[in-house]
Structures are given as structure tokens and as C-alpha cells.
N, C-alpha and C positions, 0 to 999 in steps of 0.2 A: 306493279304500281308505277304510274307516270311521276317523276318527281320534278317538282318547279323551284328554281332558285329565284324566290320571292324573298320582298321584305318581310312578308308574312311568309316565311318558308313554309310549303304546303307539307307539313310533316304530320303524320298519322298517328294518333293515340288510339292504341288496342282498346279493343272492348273491355270495359270494367266488368267483373262478375257480379253476379246477383247479391254477393256478401259486401258491396260497397257500404261505409259506414253513412247513416242519414245526416248529413252536413245540413246546415241551415240552408233552408229553401231560397233559390233566387226570387227575388220580388218578381210576382207575376205580370207577365207581358201583357199589353192592351189587346184583348182579344177582337178588336174592332177588324172588320174583313178589309182588306186593302188590294187593288189590282196587283198581279203576282210581279211585276216588273219594279213597282215601288218597294217590295221587301226587299229586292235584291241590292247589295251594296255596289256602289258604282265602279265598273269595270271589273266587275267577278269574271274571272275566266274568259275575258274577251279574245285570246289568242288560240281559243279551242281546246287548250290542254285542261286536264282536272285541276281541282281546286281542294284542298282542305277548308272546309267551312263548319261555322256554329249556325245552327239552326235553331233559332229561338221559337220555343213553344207556348200556346196559351195557358198551359199548365203542365205540371210534372204527369198528370195522368194520361197525356196524350203518347206517350213514347211508344207502346207498342203498335197503335195503329197507323202513327206516322211512319215508324219503322218499316211496318209492312209494305206503305205506299212505296217509300224510297226504293225497297228492293225490288217492287214490281218495275220500277224505272231506271233500273240497272244503276242507282246510287248507293254506294258503299256506306253503310252505318257502319262508323267507326268507334264511337263511345256512347253509352248510354247512362249517365250518372241517375238512376231512377228517382232520386229525391231532388232532381234540379229540373228546373223548366228550361232546359236545353239538350241537345244532341251533338255530336259532330259526325260530319259525313264528308265524303269525297265525290264530286261529279263534275263535268262539263257545265259549260254557262247553260246548255239547253236543259240538261236534266235538272239543274238546281233550279231554273225557271220554272219548270213543271212542277217540281216540288211546292216551289213556293205558292202554288194556286191552291193547294190544301188551306182549308179555314182554320185549321188547327197550328198553321206557321203564320208566326208574326212578322218574321223577319229573319234573312240569312246574309251572313257576313264571313270575310275570311276569319280564320282562327289566327290571329295577330301573334308577333313574336316579339319578345323583348329581350336585350342582350345585357349581360353584368355591366354596370357602369365601369369604365375601365379604371386600371389602376397605374399610378406613377411611383421647447418642451410644453406637446399638445395638451397633456391634462394639466399642467401648471396654468396655461394659457387660460383655460375653460373655469379654472378654479375647483377642478375636479379633487385636487389633493386636500383643499382645505376642507372639504366634505368629509374625505377620508380619515383627516386629523379628529373630525368628532364623531368618529366611527359610522359613520354613514357610508354604507357600500353597496347598496340594493339588497342587502339581504330580505329574504322574505318576497321578493319580487322575480319576475323571469322576463327574459326577452326573447321574443321568437324571431329568428333569423330565416327568413326566404329567400335561399341563395344557392349554392353549389354543394352542400352538405359541409361535413367538418370532420377533422381529425379528431377522432373520439378521444383518445386518450393522450392527446397533447398535454404536457405538463403544465402549460399556460392556462389550461381550464380547472385545473384543480378537481377534477371529478365533478364538475358542477353541471353537468349536461345531464339534464333531466326528461327530455323527450325527444322523439325523433319521428321523422314520416317523411313519404317520398313521393312525389306526382312528377311523372317525367313521361314525356311523349314518345312513342314508338311508329317506325314504318321502315321500309325499304330505304336504306341509307341514312336512318336515323336509329340511335339505341337509346334504351333507357339507361339511366343513371342510378335506378333503383338496384341495391344488390341482389335482389332476386330475380332481376332482368325483366319483370313486369311493371307494367304502367302505373302502378301504386304499391306502397309498403308502408306500414306503420309499426313502430315497437323499436327496441333496441336494434342497432345497425344499420336501420333504415337511411340514413342520412350519411354514411361513411363515405368519406370523400378519399379514401386512399386505395379504392378497389381498381382493378385493372383497366375497367371502362373509363377512368378518369385519366389514364396514361396515354400519352401519344409522344412517340419519339424521346422518351425519356423525361418528357414535361407532365406535370400534374395540371390539367386542365381546370382542376376542381379547387384549385388552391385560392380562390376568391374568397368563398365562404368561410374558411378557416381565419384569413385575414380579418374579415368584417367581424366576426363574433368575437375575436381577440381584441379589438378596438372598444367593442361594447361591454364586454364583461371579461376579458381575461383578467389574469392575476396582476397586471401593470396597466390594464384598461379603465375605461370610466367608472364603471359598477362592478368591481372585483368581487362582490358578494353576490350578485344577482345569478340565477340559474339559467341556463342556456336551452332553448327548445329549438332545434335544427331541423328544418324542413328543405330537404332537396326539390327544386322545382324546376332544374334545367334537362335538357336532353342533349345528346352528343349528336353532332350533325357532321357527317363525313361526305362534305360535297365542296371543293376549292372554289366553285363559282359563289356560293352562298357565304364562305368563309373568307373572302377577300384573299385568294391565293394561298391560305393554309389548308393542310389536308383536312383537318377537324377543326370544330369549335362548339362552342354551347350557347344554345338558345332556349328560352323559356315561351312557354304557348300561353296565350290568354286562357285555354280551358284548363290546364296546369295551374294558372295562377288562381284562377276562380275556386278550383277544389280546395287547393291549399288555404286559402283564404277563409273558406267556409269550413274547413278542418279547425282553423285556428278558433272560429267561434264556437266550436264544442268544447274547448278545452276547459278543464275546471280549476287548472293552478292559475294563480295570480299574475297576469301577464300585464306589464307596464306597457309596452311597445311591440309592434311588429316591423322589423327592420326591412326594407327593400332597396338594396343597392343595385338597382336594374332600371331599365328604361328603354322606351320605342320611340315611336315619333316626336316630333318637337312641336310645339305649342307657342304662341307669343301670348295668347289669352286663357282664361278659366276656361277648362275645356268639359265643365259639368255637362253641357247640353250637347255635345258631340255624341255619335253613338259609341265610340270606344270609351269615353267619359261616364256615359250613362251606365256603363257596364260594372265599371269600377266604384263609382260614386257610393251605391247602394250597399256594396262591401264593407267599404272604409267607414260610412256612417253607421252601420250594424255592429261593427267593432269598438267604435266609438261611443255606442250606446252601452257597451258592456264594459267602458272603461278602460278601452285599449286604443293608444294612437298608433296610426300607421305612417311610419316615417320613412321618405321617400329621396332617394337622390335625385337631383335637379338636373344632372347632366353635365357633361364634359365638352360641350360643344362651343363654348365661349359666344353664348347665344342669350339673347335678352327675351328670355322665357324660359320654360321648362319641358322636360319631356314627360311623355305619358309612362305612368299615372300620376306622377310629381304635379302635372297642370291640375288634376281635379282640386276644388276648392277645399274640401276637409280632411286631405293629406297634408302632412307634415313636409313641406319641399325644402329640401336643404343643398346649399351651394358650400362651396370650400375656401377657405382662407389660408393664408400662409404664416409663419411663425413672426411675420413683422406686421400682422394685422393690416395685411392688403388682399383684397380680393384674388384668388388664385388666377393665374391667365387665363387656364382652361375652363373656368368654371361658367355655367350658366347663373345668370343674375336677372334682376328686374323684380315687379311687384308680385309676380307668382311665387318668389324665394321667401321662405318663412324664417329660414336661419341661415348665417354662415358658421362653419364649424372647421376646426383644423383638418386641412386635407391634402396636406404638401409633406413628403418625407415622414409619413408617419408609419414606424416601426410597430410589428405585430406577428402573430402567430402564422405560421403556413404549415402545411403538411410535413411528416417526417420529423416532427417533433422541431422545428426550424424556426428561426424568426426572419423576417424581411421587411425592407421598408418600400412602401407604395405609395401613389399619390392619386386622388381623384375625388371626386364626390362621393365615391362608394366608401371612401375612409372617412368623409364627413359625416355622412348620415348616421353611422353606430355612434359617433358623441352624442348626438341628440337622443338617440334611443337609450344609450346608457344614462344620460342625465334625466329622463324620465324616471328610469328606474329609480335613481336616487331620490327624486323629489318624490315619487308614489310611497318608497319606504318611509319616508320622513313624513308624510302626511296622506296615509292609504285611505282615508275617507273622502279628499278632497277629489272632486271630479277632475279628471283627467284634461278636459278642456281648459279648466282653472290653473292646472299646472302649466300647460303651454302657453296660457296667456302670461302667467308669472314670469315664465323664461323669456317672453318677448318683451315685458316691459323693463326687466332688469338687464337686458344683455347690452353689448356694447354697440351702440347705433353705426353701423357704416351709412355714409351719405353718398350717392353718387347719381349719374344720369343714365338711364335706360329707356329706350324707346321714346325719346325725346322729353321726358319728363324727370323731375327729381324724386328720387326713391330714397328711402331709408330703410334699412333692413337689419335686425339687430344680429352682431356675433354672440354665439353663445357663451354664456358666463353662470354655469350652474352654482359657482360657490356664492356670486352676489346674489342670486335667486333663493338660496337656502338661507342666506344672512339678512334677506328683506332690504338688500341696498336699493337705494332710490334709482332714478333714472342718471345713468354715465353720461360722461362727455362723449359727442360724437367725434367719429373719423372720417375726415373726407378724403374720400377714393381719388387717386387721380385717373384721369381717362386714359384707357388703353388701347383704344382704336387708332389706326392709323388714318391719314388725310384721305378723302375720298378719291380725286384725283384720277388719271387713267383717261384712256381713249375712248369715245363714245361710239356705241355699238353701230355696226353697219350692217344690214340684211342681206346686203349684196357681196359681202366680204366673201372672197375666194381663195384668199391666200391661205399658205401653209400646202404641205406636201400632198401629192396626188395619191391616192390608195393603190396600195401595192398589194400583190399577193399575200398569203398569211402563212409563211413557212413555219414560223416560230411555235413552240408549244404554249406560250401564254396567249395565243390569239393576237398579238400585236404585229402591225405590218414592220415590212424590213425597212432599214433605213434609207431615206431618199439621199441621193447622191448630192444635192445641193438644196439650199433653200433661200429664197429671196426676201424672206421675212427677217426683220430685226429682232435680235432675241429679247424677249421680255425681262426685265430686271427680277431678279431673286426676290420673293416677297419675304415679308418678316412672319416667321411662322412661331407659334407658341409651342413649345415642346417640354414636357416635365419628363425627369429621368428618373428612372426607377432602379433602385439599387438593391441587390441581393448580397449583404456581406459574408453568409455562410452557406454554404462552404466555399463560393468563389463569388466574385463580383458579377454581376450582368445589367445589363442595362434596357429599358424599353420606354418607348416615347407614347404619352398619352395622344391620342388622335383628336385634335380640336381645330377649331375654325383659325384662319388666318388673320393676321391684323394688318396686311397691307391695304385692303380696300381696293384696289386698282381694279378697273373694269377693262375687261378683254374681250375681244370679239370672237365667234365662232371659229372663224380661221385661225386666230392666235392661239386659243386652247387647244385646236388642233396640232399646233406646232409644238406646244408644251407636252401634250400627251405622245406625239409621234416620237419613237424610239431616237434617241440620240439628237434630236432636234431642238429642244428648249433649255431651258435653265432652270425649272422646277425640279426638286429630285422628285424621284418616282415614288419614294415611301409618303411624301406630301400629297402627290396627285392621288395616291391609292387612298389615303385619309380622306381626302374631299369626297372622292367617289363613296367611300362609306358613310361619311355624314350625309350626303345626298340621299343614299339610300335609307337614312333613318328620317330625312325630313320630307322627301316626294312620296307620293303614291304612286307617280310614273316610273320612275327609275328605282329600282329595277322590276318592279311589279308588272308593269305592261310593257316598257322598252327595256332591253337588256343592255344595262350600261355599267356592271359590276366590275369589269377590268378595263384596262387601259386600251386595249384593242377593242372591244365593244363600244367605248366611249368615242373613240376615234372614229368608227364608223356611223355613230349617231350625227357627231358635228359634221361629217362630211355629205350626209344624206340631205337631198332636196327633190327628190324626185316627186312625191307627193304632196298633199298638203298635211298629211300627218307626219311626214318626216319632217317638214319644215317648221313644224310646232315642236316636234320633239328636239330639233337643232336648237331652237330659241331658247326652250325650257331648260335644256342641258347648259346651255352658255350662260343662261341667267341663275341657274343653280350653283355651278362652277365661280361665279362671281361672288355669289352669297357665302359659299365655302371659304373663299378668298379673303373674306372681310367686309363685303357689302351687306347692309341689313335691309330687311324688309322682304316679305312673301306673300302678303296679301294679293297683289295680281299673279303671282305665280300659282297660288293654289286656286285662284278662279280660273286660271287658264287649263289647270289639270283637270278641274271637272269636265271642262268640254273635250278634252283628250280622252277621258276615261269614258265617254257616253259613246257606246256604238252607233247611235243614231244621229251624231253631229254631222252637220252639212257641210260642204266644202267652204262655204261662206262664213260659218261659224268658226271653222278650223283657222282660216286666214284673219278674221278679226282678232281670235285669241293669240295668234302668233305676232300680229302688229302691236296688239297691247302688251305682249311680253318684251318685244323690243324697245317700244317707248319707255319701258320702266327700267331698263338696263342703265 
């Protein structure tokens, strides 16, 4: 199998057996025939390699005939959930285009991936202690945690783990995290976060889910009486290119999330909320109408109709918007605040965010019966999920939409500016909601962005080191003897420290956008990325590339820029019109990661780059528009 380091890492999920449970059906796709090219996602497998893709069908009955057509065209069929109106395949652009000609196929797109929202007195701040004093603990309700599994016997959970499941993609270079080694498992032990596959170099990669579950419903969490249903939705990826220099990392695939959410819809236990402390690409606006948003909105709406809220991390990119699927209008998107009632420096914000909740230095459970302190919107999200369990336990007949609205109207309003407009977002206060407190006085947030400043872009800028041979293991060029470029001042970078006090202290940084806002040219970014030439730390630059990988469809999907060496070569590339557009786009995205706002022009230019039929004139026009926007 040919493996691709994509933002939608082409990770193959093994074929499900005929005994797959009958989950809730996908909404029927529109059967109106369309030209095969219009059915394909832009830029799908343009580089000639194979891509893992979701094939949307007119209805679930078309699995066998379409699978037969695919096999005849050498397209590998990887997953056929018989009750669902989609299947997962792997093929080249030509093979997928041929498959799209089948009238039973409505569209084909990548099987997108989602990463855990990164991790960096909270209970008192949101008033949960007042609820506990009234014996409101969430008893009788359950919280579903779609994450990296759970330490099943951790004393923090007090034996309140009431259900488990696992949906985990597999292929060459990608391993299932289900204990049975298969892409699916349900029942006791299915979401175990202490298996050998969770370990890498003595580190438990699956720690995230246990920490999140502890915040929502641990013995010292928001809803200490609620039950926990743990669903493992991640896969272990063993690829340094995808994992930004790490040997292994975890990613959740769209296909796994779809199956997991449908599984939740079949549960008979009372569920107050589904917690998704994960996220994909970034969106400045409501994403319901996008292809990706249209996949998740019916799932979220179906759960809402059953009285279950879908609570999602807004993301840690210091972005005025939210990541997928938090950007779906019917999801409950959660940003993070600190103990001083200020928006956390790393948190996404803006009109798409429904709540802020504590997300800085939050202590909770981690595997092997330990406790640790982490920061991130991952930690904020389970505060809201737990609060909904408290609310629903107190008023089980009240529609969940009304409970969410009560939390909004009684929360502490944060007032701030985002995307050029004044925004008011409530900070969670479940104590006030349960007490029926009226509107609270607002807290005005101080601006956190730096001045725009910085040099104007120069499309002909050739400054920076000349490309050198590539003798190092990490793909970065050797140091140039000298550089005539004045070093760029060190930016102000937002960093949140994660400390694990037991058994020994450790530290990790939340990867977030910078706040300097300085505009640098392609040549000056090349200097920064070139070994020993610039002043911005490698960790910051790698963080920027990671954020770009989430926000952009070109990097690293079409153009490889996941490492500093590869990004350097893109910044020095000017041979063709596509090279020049790549150079302009990467420069603009780096400036965005450095703290500049605005992605509309970049998104439009990327559509041109992703079109295999784009003319030279169209590529040059897109390049010019990007450079003008810098």
C-alpha cells in the first residue's frame, strides 16, 4: 500500500465484517446524476499517488454493485458499513474519477482526519461546587467521551464506566487502537487506554481521553455522579512526516467518527452529552454548507433530536473562528479561559464559540492511576459536557436545547473584538444556571494581538541562503556560511506549559499561533527556516507548519511542507507558475501563523492551485492576489 503524509493522512480502515451493528443510517445523498469530475473533491490525488477516500452512495443498498465496479477498476475497497450510505476506498485520481462515473456514486472525498485538541480552582469558577452541595452530581445521566480511550480502573472514576466501544482505522503504517487489533470493537475493554499499542518510547499516547473523562465526570470533576461511556476513535500513525518529527502520533478519521456517532445514536442509556475534544481544519464562518460540515451536521442534529448535545473543542490556534467540527452551527463549540477570567492566549474565539470554560492548568486523571495538569480547549470542553449532565439530571424532561440556552443566558459574558466586530461569549457558570441567576455583569477582554507592522511583501525577493545539498536526516539544508539578511526579531509566541507533578515534572507547549503579526517576505521566511540562520526557534517554526497543515488544503496535502527542510524548498521554488503560487501561499500562511489575520484570499487561491486544469494565467493571477493580500 502506498502511504501518503496528508492533512487527511491516507489511512486505510480495514473491511468490517458482516456482523457490524446496524447504526443509524446516513442521510440519503441526493441521487441526481452529475458529471464525474464534479463529484470529486478538488485536488484529489493530483500527485499521482493513491488516496484513501469516502465514496458517498445514493443509498446503502448500492454497496455490493459499486464495490464490484470498484474492484473491476483496481480500486481497493477498504470499508463497507452495510447500514451506511458510504464506503471507503483507495485509488489514484484516474481510478477514482472512473468510479465517479457510476450513477450510484454521488460524491468522492478524502477520508479526513482529526487530531486531539492539544493539552497544556476550575470547579469553583464555574459554580459546580454549589451544585454538588445540593447533591446535584449528574447521577442518572451519562457522558460519552469520543477520544483516545480510558484507563478503565483509574480510582478517579469510581467504577462509573458503563460502556465502551472502539472505531479505529488500520493500514500499513497505521495501527488499530482497539484491544482486539481490529477496526472495531464494542463491549467491556474496548476503549482500554493502557494497551501496548498506546505506548511509544515509554509515553502513553492515549493519555488524552482519560484526562478529558476525568474533568467531565471524575470524582473531582464537574459531574462526579454521572456515568462514562468511553469510545476510542483514534488510530496510531507511525510516520514522522505526518507526526511532525515524532515517530508516532494519533489521528481520528472521518469514517471512524461517523461510525462512532451513529453508534452513540443507538445507545439506550440516558446520555446528556457527547464530548469531542478534537478538531481538524479551521473555519472563520459557520461551516454547515461545506462538504465536511454537511457530513457532520446531520449526525449532530440526529443526536440533538435524541436529547444529546455534541460538545466540541473550538481549537487552540489563537484563531478567530473554530476548527471542524466545532464550526457546525448545531455543535456546542467551547473555547478556554484561565483562572483570572481571561480568554486563554491559545484559545480560538469569535462568534462561532458558544462558551468559554476553564482550560488552563486543569488537573485530572491520566493512565496508570496518575494525575496530571494539562491546558487546552480539550480541557475546557468536558466542563461543558459535565455541566449539561448536571443540568439534565436536575431537569430530565427539559429539552437539551433549552438547557444549553439556559447555560448561555446565565453565563458570565466575555466581551471582546473578533474579525473586526464586537462579540459577547458566555463563560460557563453552571451554578448560576441551576440557581436561576439572571444576567451577570460582563468582563471586557483585553486585546491580545500584536501590532500589524512589519515589512511589505516583495514578490521578487531573492534574499536568504542558496539551496544546499541535503545531508541531514531531517531533510533540512546545511548551514550557509554567511547571510546578508538582517535577522528578524523574535516574535511573541503564546505558550502554555503542561506540568505532570507525579512521578516527575514534565513540560510541553500548546502549539498556537503567534501574536507578533509581523509580515515577512518569502526570502526572510527562508532565512528563519534555514538551519542556524534565523532567530525564531525551531519549535515555533514546526508549530507554525503544523497549524498550516490544519488550515490549508495545499500544505501538506498537495505540496509537501510538513518539515522545515521541505518548507524551505517551497519558499525557494520559482521555476514554474505552480511553484510561484506555492511560494506565495506558504509565505502568506506563515504570516498567518505568525499572527496576521485573514484567510479569504488564501482559500480562493488554493482552489486554483488544487485545480489540475488551472491555466498558467490563472495561476499567475492567484499568485498576484495572494501577494497583494500579505
